Structure formats: structure tokens, C-alpha cells
C-alpha beads as a LAMMPS data file, in Angstrom:
LAMMPS data file: protein, C-alpha beads

325 atoms
324 bonds

1 atom types
1 bond types

-500.0 500.0 xlo xhi
-500.0 500.0 ylo yhi
-500.0 500.0 zlo zhi

Masses

1 110.0

Atoms # bond

1 1 1 66.309 440.173 192.421
2 1 1 62.614 439.689 192.908
3 1 1 60.187 437.421 191.064
4 1 1 56.656 438.056 189.707
5 1 1 55.417 436.209 192.765
6 1 1 56.870 438.601 195.184
7 1 1 55.087 441.173 197.027
8 1 1 57.488 444.148 197.329
9 1 1 57.599 446.745 200.227
10 1 1 59.229 450.043 199.522
11 1 1 60.422 451.518 202.703
12 1 1 61.702 449.894 206.022
13 1 1 60.067 452.165 208.481
14 1 1 57.669 450.820 210.936
15 1 1 54.645 451.147 208.432
16 1 1 56.483 449.230 205.785
17 1 1 57.894 446.422 208.162
18 1 1 54.318 446.075 209.565
19 1 1 52.895 445.742 206.068
20 1 1 55.716 443.007 205.296
21 1 1 54.880 441.274 208.524
22 1 1 51.277 440.880 207.759
23 1 1 52.005 439.728 204.201
24 1 1 54.548 437.135 205.301
25 1 1 52.223 435.835 208.052
26 1 1 49.758 434.788 205.232
27 1 1 52.459 432.642 203.650
28 1 1 53.272 435.025 200.731
29 1 1 56.735 435.831 199.494
30 1 1 57.638 439.503 200.429
31 1 1 60.662 441.714 199.984
32 1 1 61.369 444.978 201.876
33 1 1 63.559 447.254 199.918
34 1 1 65.282 450.194 201.906
35 1 1 67.604 452.999 200.485
36 1 1 69.137 453.447 203.841
37 1 1 71.639 451.270 205.411
38 1 1 69.445 450.040 208.170
39 1 1 65.577 449.644 208.944
40 1 1 64.074 452.314 210.859
41 1 1 62.864 455.145 208.840
42 1 1 62.067 458.253 210.918
43 1 1 62.334 455.962 213.985
44 1 1 65.896 456.540 213.621
45 1 1 68.695 456.520 216.368
46 1 1 72.139 457.839 215.898
47 1 1 74.950 456.457 218.107
48 1 1 76.809 459.469 219.880
49 1 1 79.467 458.850 222.400
50 1 1 78.810 455.211 222.599
51 1 1 74.979 455.299 223.025
52 1 1 71.987 455.669 220.827
53 1 1 70.351 459.081 220.728
54 1 1 66.447 459.324 219.378
55 1 1 66.297 462.015 216.725
56 1 1 63.244 461.255 214.992
57 1 1 60.123 459.684 216.602
58 1 1 60.370 460.126 220.517
59 1 1 58.187 457.653 222.057
60 1 1 55.471 455.009 221.521
61 1 1 51.844 454.951 222.752
62 1 1 49.546 452.023 222.268
63 1 1 45.557 452.459 222.427
64 1 1 44.804 450.026 219.650
65 1 1 44.706 446.514 221.114
66 1 1 46.566 444.807 218.192
67 1 1 49.511 447.328 218.576
68 1 1 49.296 447.014 222.459
69 1 1 50.036 443.350 221.944
70 1 1 53.228 444.255 220.011
71 1 1 54.240 446.758 222.537
72 1 1 53.488 444.341 225.269
73 1 1 55.757 441.919 223.680
74 1 1 58.521 444.224 223.231
75 1 1 58.421 445.293 226.969
76 1 1 58.397 441.717 228.127
77 1 1 61.606 441.191 226.094
78 1 1 63.158 444.326 227.183
79 1 1 63.176 445.844 223.591
80 1 1 60.763 448.509 224.950
81 1 1 60.249 450.014 228.319
82 1 1 57.718 452.139 229.966
83 1 1 59.149 455.730 230.244
84 1 1 56.745 458.193 231.633
85 1 1 52.914 459.286 231.586
86 1 1 53.946 463.024 232.579
87 1 1 55.206 465.778 230.362
88 1 1 55.366 469.576 231.122
89 1 1 54.406 472.385 228.978
90 1 1 56.518 475.382 228.198
91 1 1 56.309 478.751 226.355
92 1 1 60.007 479.091 225.329
93 1 1 61.093 480.810 228.585
94 1 1 58.870 479.497 231.641
95 1 1 58.301 475.950 232.393
96 1 1 54.514 475.440 232.876
97 1 1 52.343 472.694 234.622
98 1 1 52.828 468.885 234.228
99 1 1 50.463 467.256 232.102
100 1 1 49.434 463.555 232.631
101 1 1 48.641 461.268 229.681
102 1 1 49.039 457.936 228.413
103 1 1 52.276 455.751 229.243
104 1 1 54.944 456.585 226.780
105 1 1 57.162 453.754 225.886
106 1 1 60.742 454.234 224.756
107 1 1 63.597 451.688 223.833
108 1 1 66.677 451.320 225.525
109 1 1 68.453 450.440 222.310
110 1 1 66.914 453.419 220.411
111 1 1 63.666 453.448 218.560
112 1 1 65.221 451.920 215.515
113 1 1 65.613 448.744 217.627
114 1 1 61.807 448.520 217.690
115 1 1 61.569 448.290 213.814
116 1 1 64.661 446.054 213.494
117 1 1 63.028 443.646 216.052
118 1 1 59.661 443.620 214.019
119 1 1 61.579 442.860 210.934
120 1 1 63.207 439.809 212.240
121 1 1 63.049 436.925 209.837
122 1 1 61.878 439.278 206.934
123 1 1 63.795 439.708 203.781
124 1 1 64.932 443.367 204.231
125 1 1 67.322 444.584 201.559
126 1 1 69.149 447.827 202.508
127 1 1 71.036 450.056 200.439
128 1 1 68.456 449.520 197.513
129 1 1 67.221 452.658 195.864
130 1 1 63.911 452.071 193.917
131 1 1 63.710 454.596 190.924
132 1 1 60.370 453.651 189.260
133 1 1 57.226 451.707 190.242
134 1 1 54.874 450.848 187.507
135 1 1 51.092 450.213 187.634
136 1 1 49.218 448.911 184.753
137 1 1 46.776 446.228 183.113
138 1 1 49.693 443.786 183.000
139 1 1 50.453 444.339 186.757
140 1 1 52.795 446.148 189.012
141 1 1 56.550 446.263 188.522
142 1 1 59.381 447.664 190.278
143 1 1 62.409 449.024 188.272
144 1 1 61.298 447.165 185.337
145 1 1 60.756 443.741 187.038
146 1 1 57.190 442.363 187.206
147 1 1 56.044 441.807 190.824
148 1 1 52.875 440.606 192.320
149 1 1 52.111 443.814 194.470
150 1 1 53.819 446.903 195.781
151 1 1 53.304 448.773 198.896
152 1 1 54.973 452.220 199.112
153 1 1 55.524 452.761 202.864
154 1 1 56.713 456.559 202.539
155 1 1 55.349 460.216 202.510
156 1 1 53.490 461.280 199.481
157 1 1 56.073 463.307 197.936
158 1 1 58.470 460.347 198.008
159 1 1 55.811 457.845 196.739
160 1 1 54.924 460.103 193.727
161 1 1 58.488 460.558 192.653
162 1 1 58.758 456.753 192.164
163 1 1 55.557 456.272 190.280
164 1 1 55.982 456.356 186.632
165 1 1 54.093 458.901 184.482
166 1 1 52.076 456.360 182.646
167 1 1 49.147 457.526 184.570
168 1 1 49.769 461.057 185.843
169 1 1 46.611 460.928 187.940
170 1 1 48.297 458.038 189.812
171 1 1 51.074 460.277 191.442
172 1 1 48.868 463.464 191.513
173 1 1 46.463 461.816 193.908
174 1 1 49.277 461.835 196.311
175 1 1 48.988 465.475 197.514
176 1 1 49.436 465.506 201.147
177 1 1 52.033 468.156 202.343
178 1 1 54.523 467.599 205.372
179 1 1 55.959 469.957 207.485
180 1 1 59.797 469.626 208.431
181 1 1 61.836 469.835 211.713
182 1 1 65.280 470.024 212.932
183 1 1 66.359 467.684 215.843
184 1 1 69.070 468.770 218.113
185 1 1 70.878 466.505 220.349
186 1 1 73.032 467.910 223.096
187 1 1 74.914 466.305 225.995
188 1 1 76.078 467.741 229.224
189 1 1 78.438 466.776 232.114
190 1 1 75.532 466.556 234.547
191 1 1 71.771 466.731 234.350
192 1 1 70.465 470.371 235.456
193 1 1 66.808 469.741 234.506
194 1 1 63.816 468.380 236.232
195 1 1 61.584 467.191 233.442
196 1 1 61.317 464.011 231.224
197 1 1 59.681 466.002 228.377
198 1 1 58.346 469.326 227.515
199 1 1 55.589 470.340 224.973
200 1 1 56.647 473.855 224.017
201 1 1 54.368 476.464 222.615
202 1 1 57.122 478.907 221.753
203 1 1 56.278 482.685 222.128
204 1 1 59.130 483.672 220.034
205 1 1 58.417 485.080 216.532
206 1 1 59.086 482.978 214.619
207 1 1 58.866 480.034 217.118
208 1 1 62.152 477.957 217.661
209 1 1 61.166 474.866 219.572
210 1 1 58.261 472.542 219.828
211 1 1 59.604 469.674 221.909
212 1 1 62.139 468.558 224.480
213 1 1 63.011 465.215 225.764
214 1 1 65.390 463.973 228.472
215 1 1 67.093 461.061 226.290
216 1 1 68.763 459.651 229.189
217 1 1 65.720 459.291 231.311
218 1 1 63.991 457.944 228.260
219 1 1 66.675 455.274 227.529
220 1 1 67.017 454.296 231.040
221 1 1 70.694 454.999 231.339
222 1 1 70.413 458.537 233.051
223 1 1 72.739 459.939 230.618
224 1 1 72.642 463.885 230.688
225 1 1 71.444 464.283 227.020
226 1 1 68.513 466.279 225.541
227 1 1 66.791 466.095 222.179
228 1 1 64.803 469.153 221.073
229 1 1 62.840 469.363 217.967
230 1 1 62.454 472.779 216.217
231 1 1 59.473 474.545 214.831
232 1 1 58.687 474.029 211.229
233 1 1 59.263 477.765 210.556
234 1 1 62.862 477.535 211.751
235 1 1 63.523 474.158 209.925
236 1 1 62.287 475.504 206.386
237 1 1 65.128 477.991 206.476
238 1 1 67.873 475.410 207.415
239 1 1 67.257 472.141 205.867
240 1 1 70.379 472.561 203.446
241 1 1 72.650 473.811 206.339
242 1 1 70.930 472.458 209.551
243 1 1 74.033 473.108 211.563
244 1 1 73.545 476.985 211.117
245 1 1 70.360 476.517 213.239
246 1 1 72.460 474.881 216.013
247 1 1 73.103 478.152 218.130
248 1 1 69.369 479.154 218.038
249 1 1 68.126 475.966 218.926
250 1 1 70.783 475.513 221.793
251 1 1 69.975 479.020 223.083
252 1 1 66.149 478.194 223.092
253 1 1 66.730 474.968 224.840
254 1 1 68.885 476.376 227.586
255 1 1 66.296 479.347 228.090
256 1 1 63.353 477.000 228.301
257 1 1 64.960 474.860 230.993
258 1 1 67.075 477.372 232.711
259 1 1 70.257 475.396 232.182
260 1 1 73.431 477.397 233.318
261 1 1 76.255 474.885 232.075
262 1 1 77.355 474.654 228.392
263 1 1 76.884 471.294 226.706
264 1 1 80.127 469.236 225.814
265 1 1 78.689 468.545 222.385
266 1 1 75.825 469.007 220.017
267 1 1 74.574 467.720 216.895
268 1 1 71.777 468.674 214.465
269 1 1 69.786 466.407 212.081
270 1 1 67.145 467.726 209.488
271 1 1 63.923 465.878 208.908
272 1 1 62.230 467.162 205.725
273 1 1 59.137 465.046 206.104
274 1 1 58.605 465.259 209.862
275 1 1 54.682 465.418 210.159
276 1 1 51.791 465.667 207.699
277 1 1 50.084 468.942 207.880
278 1 1 46.613 467.667 207.588
279 1 1 44.794 464.399 209.005
280 1 1 43.407 461.809 206.791
281 1 1 40.486 459.293 207.467
282 1 1 41.701 456.611 205.253
283 1 1 44.521 454.392 206.928
284 1 1 45.925 453.615 203.555
285 1 1 45.107 453.926 199.852
286 1 1 45.057 451.356 197.109
287 1 1 45.923 453.229 193.698
288 1 1 45.041 450.744 190.981
289 1 1 41.766 448.980 190.242
290 1 1 43.459 445.507 190.835
291 1 1 44.231 446.676 194.446
292 1 1 47.950 445.622 194.105
293 1 1 49.531 448.974 194.489
294 1 1 49.273 450.839 197.751
295 1 1 50.670 453.445 199.891
296 1 1 50.796 453.564 203.908
297 1 1 52.411 455.388 206.619
298 1 1 51.667 457.740 209.504
299 1 1 50.410 460.237 206.965
300 1 1 47.487 457.950 206.628
301 1 1 45.828 458.608 209.900
302 1 1 44.014 461.241 211.898
303 1 1 47.138 461.807 214.111
304 1 1 50.683 460.911 213.015
305 1 1 51.983 458.578 215.591
306 1 1 54.146 455.602 215.737
307 1 1 50.975 453.637 216.464
308 1 1 49.215 455.087 213.520
309 1 1 52.211 454.204 211.140
310 1 1 52.070 450.577 212.380
311 1 1 48.251 450.500 212.013
312 1 1 48.354 451.797 208.452
313 1 1 51.136 449.385 207.308
314 1 1 49.252 446.414 209.000
315 1 1 45.943 447.469 207.305
316 1 1 47.536 447.941 203.939
317 1 1 49.162 444.289 204.297
318 1 1 45.955 442.788 205.261
319 1 1 44.213 444.343 202.141
320 1 1 46.908 443.095 199.846
321 1 1 46.619 439.465 201.403
322 1 1 42.856 439.708 200.705
323 1 1 43.294 440.548 197.204
324 1 1 45.983 437.893 196.459
325 1 1 44.802 434.961 198.307

Bonds

1 1 1 2
2 1 2 3
3 1 3 4
4 1 4 5
5 1 5 6
6 1 6 7
7 1 7 8
8 1 8 9
9 1 9 10
10 1 10 11
11 1 11 12
12 1 12 13
13 1 13 14
14 1 14 15
15 1 15 16
16 1 16 17
17 1 17 18
18 1 18 19
19 1 19 20
20 1 20 21
21 1 21 22
22 1 22 23
23 1 23 24
24 1 24 25
25 1 25 26
26 1 26 27
27 1 27 28
28 1 28 29
29 1 29 30
30 1 30 31
31 1 31 32
32 1 32 33
33 1 33 34
34 1 34 35
35 1 35 36
36 1 36 37
37 1 37 38
38 1 38 39
39 1 39 40
40 1 40 41
41 1 41 42
42 1 42 43
43 1 43 44
44 1 44 45
45 1 45 46
46 1 46 47
47 1 47 48
48 1 48 49
49 1 49 50
50 1 50 51
51 1 51 52
52 1 52 53
53 1 53 54
54 1 54 55
55 1 55 56
56 1 56 57
57 1 57 58
58 1 58 59
59 1 59 60
60 1 60 61
61 1 61 62
62 1 62 63
63 1 63 64
64 1 64 65
65 1 65 66
66 1 66 67
67 1 67 68
68 1 68 69
69 1 69 70
70 1 70 71
71 1 71 72
72 1 72 73
73 1 73 74
74 1 74 75
75 1 75 76
76 1 76 77
77 1 77 78
78 1 78 79
79 1 79 80
80 1 80 81
81 1 81 82
82 1 82 83
83 1 83 84
84 1 84 85
85 1 85 86
86 1 86 87
87 1 87 88
88 1 88 89
89 1 89 90
90 1 90 91
91 1 91 92
92 1 92 93
93 1 93 94
94 1 94 95
95 1 95 96
96 1 96 97
97 1 97 98
98 1 98 99
99 1 99 100
100 1 100 101
101 1 101 102
102 1 102 103
103 1 103 104
104 1 104 105
105 1 105 106
106 1 106 107
107 1 107 108
108 1 108 109
109 1 109 110
110 1 110 111
111 1 111 112
112 1 112 113
113 1 113 114
114 1 114 115
115 1 115 116
116 1 116 117
117 1 117 118
118 1 118 119
119 1 119 120
120 1 120 121
121 1 121 122
122 1 122 123
123 1 123 124
124 1 124 125
125 1 125 126
126 1 126 127
127 1 127 128
128 1 128 129
129 1 129 130
130 1 130 131
131 1 131 132
132 1 132 133
133 1 133 134
134 1 134 135
135 1 135 136
136 1 136 137
137 1 137 138
138 1 138 139
139 1 139 140
140 1 140 141
141 1 141 142
142 1 142 143
143 1 143 144
144 1 144 145
145 1 145 146
146 1 146 147
147 1 147 148
148 1 148 149
149 1 149 150
150 1 150 151
151 1 151 152
152 1 152 153
153 1 153 154
154 1 154 155
155 1 155 156
156 1 156 157
157 1 157 158
158 1 158 159
159 1 159 160
160 1 160 161
161 1 161 162
162 1 162 163
163 1 163 164
164 1 164 165
165 1 165 166
166 1 166 167
167 1 167 168
168 1 168 169
169 1 169 170
170 1 170 171
171 1 171 172
172 1 172 173
173 1 173 174
174 1 174 175
175 1 175 176
176 1 176 177
177 1 177 178
178 1 178 179
179 1 179 180
180 1 180 181
181 1 181 182
182 1 182 183
183 1 183 184
184 1 184 185
185 1 185 186
186 1 186 187
187 1 187 188
188 1 188 189
189 1 189 190
190 1 190 191
191 1 191 192
192 1 192 193
193 1 193 194
194 1 194 195
195 1 195 196
196 1 196 197
197 1 197 198
198 1 198 199
199 1 199 200
200 1 200 201
201 1 201 202
202 1 202 203
203 1 203 204
204 1 204 205
205 1 205 206
206 1 206 207
207 1 207 208
208 1 208 209
209 1 209 210
210 1 210 211
211 1 211 212
212 1 212 213
213 1 213 214
214 1 214 215
215 1 215 216
216 1 216 217
217 1 217 218
218 1 218 219
219 1 219 220
220 1 220 221
221 1 221 222
222 1 222 223
223 1 223 224
224 1 224 225
225 1 225 226
226 1 226 227
227 1 227 228
228 1 228 229
229 1 229 230
230 1 230 231
231 1 231 232
232 1 232 233
233 1 233 234
234 1 234 235
235 1 235 236
236 1 236 237
237 1 237 238
238 1 238 239
239 1 239 240
240 1 240 241
241 1 241 242
242 1 242 243
243 1 243 244
244 1 244 245
245 1 245 246
246 1 246 247
247 1 247 248
248 1 248 249
249 1 249 250
250 1 250 251
251 1 251 252
252 1 252 253
253 1 253 254
254 1 254 255
255 1 255 256
256 1 256 257
257 1 257 258
258 1 258 259
259 1 259 260
260 1 260 261
261 1 261 262
262 1 262 263
263 1 263 264
264 1 264 265
265 1 265 266
266 1 266 267
267 1 267 268
268 1 268 269
269 1 269 270
270 1 270 271
271 1 271 272
272 1 272 273
273 1 273 274
274 1 274 275
275 1 275 276
276 1 276 277
277 1 277 278
278 1 278 279
279 1 279 280
280 1 280 281
281 1 281 282
282 1 282 283
283 1 283 284
284 1 284 285
285 1 285 286
286 1 286 287
287 1 287 288
288 1 288 289
289 1 289 290
290 1 290 291
291 1 291 292
292 1 292 293
293 1 293 294
294 1 294 295
295 1 295 296
296 1 296 297
297 1 297 298
298 1 298 299
299 1 299 300
300 1 300 301
301 1 301 302
302 1 302 303
303 1 303 304
304 1 304 305
305 1 305 306
306 1 306 307
307 1 307 308
308 1 308 309
309 1 309 310
310 1 310 311
311 1 311 312
312 1 312 313
313 1 313 314
314 1 314 315
315 1 315 316
316 1 316 317
317 1 317 318
318 1 318 319
319 1 319 320
320 1 320 321
321 1 321 322
322 1 322 323
323 1 323 324
324 1 324 325
């Protein structure tokens, strides 16, 4: 149950939690509603064979000073760890050159642990599906209950579904499209590959892979586990039955890294809203004239990264605080 003084954030991914964190820091009552059983969103980790495996967001970079302070705090407390600054390229068959970039941070407890740590002390209510969000002259509401403000921390299509049709233009303005992916996790008896991660420009027609990560090196436990992400083209034809894409994904993964052994186990997870297809200059959007209903997430950025999602949520939270105090 919420009250008319409550700010409600729908979605407990990193953007939603960052938004709630900013509102809470201003002393305003805030509740985060999450339909899943745990916080995390697309920073999801699945426990497989007694260890977490990251299937959604793969790592964190930090260029913004405010977000860098968050990452440094995580690192100081062991919630995050530096992983690597070097990835390889690949064309689906041949491993290309190594490319150096910014330090990528990972989480020993899985990427979900970063979101859960950020949510410490917040009122996060899981298993709570929101059916309808209302905007209007009388103020916003969530499932028929009046609230002070609402933040929808989710992709456009999901946000549009929960907005009531009292003002069709409200939902229709959320027109960003997203590309899907399939995440393959596979575990071997021993490591046979020499790389931390590979950006794959798959030459197959249609392409199969876009990304490969060594989950053991990333996690720091050296488990011989790989995670591979599919191309949007492959994902679109297998979202309903993702396991059917498993053999093609595994074959492409083995071919790209030249692995000879067969894995001991595999798992495939679909992501219908993996990445926005076009950039946005806005970091969030307020949908009503009063500025008490907004949307945020990594779709509100020029580059869809974890850092962008955090910045979007934090910025929306700051905008709500400005209007409510």
C-alpha cells in the first residue's frame, strides 16, 4: 500500500534504484515496485552450478565523476572488481586483434549484486506487477491509488503498456524500438580459450554472435564458463523457444574460439528488450505538465550502458525532487 505522499518508482533495475536513491536522499518517501522476485532488471545473474553467471549486462565502465564515485565505493567494499581493459575482435571464425579501452568492472557476486547493494535501505517491493499508471490534473496514480509522483524505469514499450489511455498521446510519445538478444551460458571442464572478451562482427548470413565473455575471469573465480550474446536477427526468430537456438549459438561460439571440447552444460536466456535501436539526447522525459510522471533507463542516452542507465535514473530523481520540494 502506498500513500498520496509517496513517490513510486516502477522497475528495480539500476535506473529505477538510482532514481529512488536520489528521491530518498532528499527525505521524500519512495517505494520501488518490481514485478520480478529480485531487483536487478537486465543486470540479472542466474545461479548455475553454485555460482552466479551474468546473462544480461556484462560489465560496468565509469566516465561520469558521480557514477565513478559509486563504482569506486563498490570496489572498495569488494562488491565490484576491476576486470580488464582489453577485449579482442572476431569475425565468427578468426580471432582478431586485441583492443584496449577503459577498465571494465565486474561483480564477484554477479551484476545483480550491484543493484541490490545500491538498493540497501530502500523500500523495494518485489513480485508486484503494476497494471496501470494514471496521469491527470488530479495528479498521478498507480493501480487506482493516488501518489505524489511516478517514475517508470523501463523500456518504452513496457512503460506505454502501463499508461492508461486517458491521454493516448502520453503513451504514443514513447516510440523507441529495441532489439532482442539471446544469452548463451556454457560450462566446460577446463578453459581452452585465451581471451577475456570478444566483440564479434559475425560474417555469417544471418549473423549469429555479437559478444563473448569469459565469466570465470570476469567473476574472479576462474571457472571455465563462457557467456555469448546472439545477434538480433537470430534472437527475433527464437524468442518464444530460445532453447532451439542453443545448438547454433554453441557451434558459433566454439568456432570463434577454436574450442575442441564439448561443454558439460548449456543454458539459453532470451532478452526481448536488450538494446535500444537509436540514441536519444534526452537523459529522461517528464510526460505530464506538472512534471510528476517520468520515464528513465538506458534507452534515454546516446550509448546504452549501465552508466547511462544510472545517470538517467539519477537525473530523473533529481528532477522529481526539484518539483516536489
